[in-house]
C-alpha positions in Angstrom: 21.6 31.3 46.6 19.6 28.1 47.2 17.0 27.0 44.6 13.5 27.3 45.9 10.9 24.8 44.6 7.2 25.2 45.1 5.3 22.1 46.1 1.5 22.5 46.2 -0.9 19.8 47.4 -4.4 20.5 46.1 -6.9 18.7 48.3 -10.0 19.7 50.2 -9.6 17.0 52.8 -5.9 17.4 53.4 -6.3 21.2 53.6 -9.0 20.7 56.4 -6.7 18.2 58.2 -9.1 15.2 57.5 -6.6 13.4 55.4 -2.8 13.1 55.6 -1.0 14.8 52.8 1.1 12.1 51.2 1.6 13.7 47.8 3.5 16.8 48.9 6.0 14.8 51.0 6.4 12.3 48.1 7.3 15.2 45.7 9.8 16.6 48.2 11.4 13.1 48.7 11.6 12.5 44.9 13.2 15.9 44.2 15.7 15.3 47.0 16.5 11.9 45.4 16.8 13.3 41.8 18.3 16.7 42.2 22.0 17.4 43.0 21.4 21.1 43.1 20.8 22.3 46.7 17.2 23.3 47.0 14.5 24.2 49.5 10.9 23.2 49.2 8.2 25.9 49.7 5.2 23.6 50.6 1.5 24.6 50.5 -1.6 22.5 51.2 -4.7 24.2 49.8 -8.3 23.3 48.9 -9.6 22.6 45.4 -10.6 26.2 44.7 -9.4 27.6 41.3 -8.8 31.2 42.4 -6.7 30.0 45.4 -4.7 27.6 43.2 -4.0 30.4 40.7 -3.0 32.8 43.5 -0.7 30.2 45.1 1.0 29.4 41.8 1.5 33.1 41.2 2.8 33.7 44.7 5.4 30.9 44.4 6.4 32.1 40.9 6.8 35.7 42.2 8.8 34.4 45.2 11.4 33.0 42.8 10.4 29.4 42.6 11.6 28.4 39.1 10.0 24.9 39.5 6.6 24.5 40.9 5.1 21.0 41.2 1.5 20.3 42.1 -0.3 17.1 43.2 -4.0 16.5 43.2 -7.0 17.9 41.4 -6.2 16.5 38.0 -9.0 14.0 37.5 -12.4 14.3 36.0 -14.4 15.1 39.2 -16.2 18.5 39.2 -13.8 19.9 41.9 -10.7 18.8 40.1 -9.5 22.2 38.7 -5.7 22.2 39.0 -5.2 22.0 35.2 -7.5 24.9 34.6 -5.8 27.0 37.3 -2.4 26.1 35.9 -3.4 27.0 32.4 -4.8 30.4 33.6 -1.4 31.2 35.2 0.9 29.9 32.3 2.2 31.8 29.4 2.7 28.6 27.4 1.4 25.1 27.9 4.0 22.3 27.2 1.8 19.4 26.1 4.6 16.9 26.0 4.9 16.7 29.8 1.3 15.6 30.2 1.5 13.2 27.3 4.7 11.6 28.7 3.3 11.3 32.2 0.0 9.7 31.0 2.0 7.3 28.7 4.1 6.1 31.7 1.1 5.9 34.0 -0.9 3.8 31.4 1.7 1.1 31.8 0.6 0.8 35.4 -3.1 1.6 35.5 -5.7 1.8 32.7 -7.4 4.8 34.4 -4.4 7.0 33.6 -6.4 8.1 30.6 -8.6 10.0 33.1 -5.7 12.1 34.2 -5.6 15.7 33.0 -2.3 16.9 34.4 -0.5 19.5 32.3 2.7 21.6 32.5 3.6 25.1 31.3 5.8 28.1 31.8 4.9 31.2 33.7 7.7 33.8 33.5 10.9 32.0 34.6 8.9 29.2 36.3 8.0 25.8 35.0 4.7 24.5 36.6 4.0 20.7 36.5 0.8 19.0 37.6 1.5 15.5 39.0 -1.0 12.8 40.1 -1.7 12.3 43.8 -0.5 8.8 44.5 3.1 8.7 45.7 4.1 5.8 43.4 2.6 7.7 40.4 4.5 10.8 41.5 7.7 8.9 41.4 7.0 7.3 38.0 5.9 10.7 36.4 8.8 12.7 37.8 11.3 10.1 36.6 9.7 10.3 33.1 9.9 14.1 32.8 12.9 15.0 34.9 15.4 14.6 32.0 13.7 17.6 30.3 13.1 19.8 33.3 16.6 21.4 33.8 16.9 22.3 30.1 13.4 23.7 30.0 14.2 25.9 33.0 17.4 27.0 31.2 15.4 28.0 28.1 13.1 30.2 30.1 15.9 31.9 32.0 15.5 30.1 35.3 17.8 28.6 37.8 20.5 26.1 36.6 19.4 22.6 37.8 21.5 19.5 38.0 20.5 16.0 38.7 22.1 13.0 40.3 23.0 11.2 37.1 22.9 7.7 38.7 19.2 8.4 39.4 18.1 10.4 36.4 20.2 12.1 33.8 19.2 15.6 32.7 19.4 16.1 29.0 21.0 19.2 27.6 22.0 19.5 23.9 25.8 19.6 23.4 25.4 23.2 22.1 23.7 24.3 25.4 
């Protein structure tokens, strides 16, 4: 069985074809670079509509995606509702993911304090909101990837392994 990973780009303009989606392909490329576990990306490009974001996250969770990664919709603009949609779908919010991603991003750009990305669990899925810029996607995924495989272990999801020369997954010796 191949691991399925949900990749959701939340963007009004990209969903209408007015703007090239760069975030989703950047996530796919970074996951390919970091994960040694064979996987297949289930990609979606949707508008900034909270009910649709929630439905898409639930659809991917119910389809067996144990990791779902979003890009877009995490700023302070009125239509940025990805964190609200994620929180509505999650059983538990894992604050450390957002804290770590903002800490890493603040080293690059002072406006990282405006980012509202969150992460949480929904059933056997881990959902992570990433920023939209490809370089920020890389920085944030590198910062949180060491914790992702063990988190998914703890919620009963798919066993993920990383390319240790890129990023080393942390699992306690007792795990």
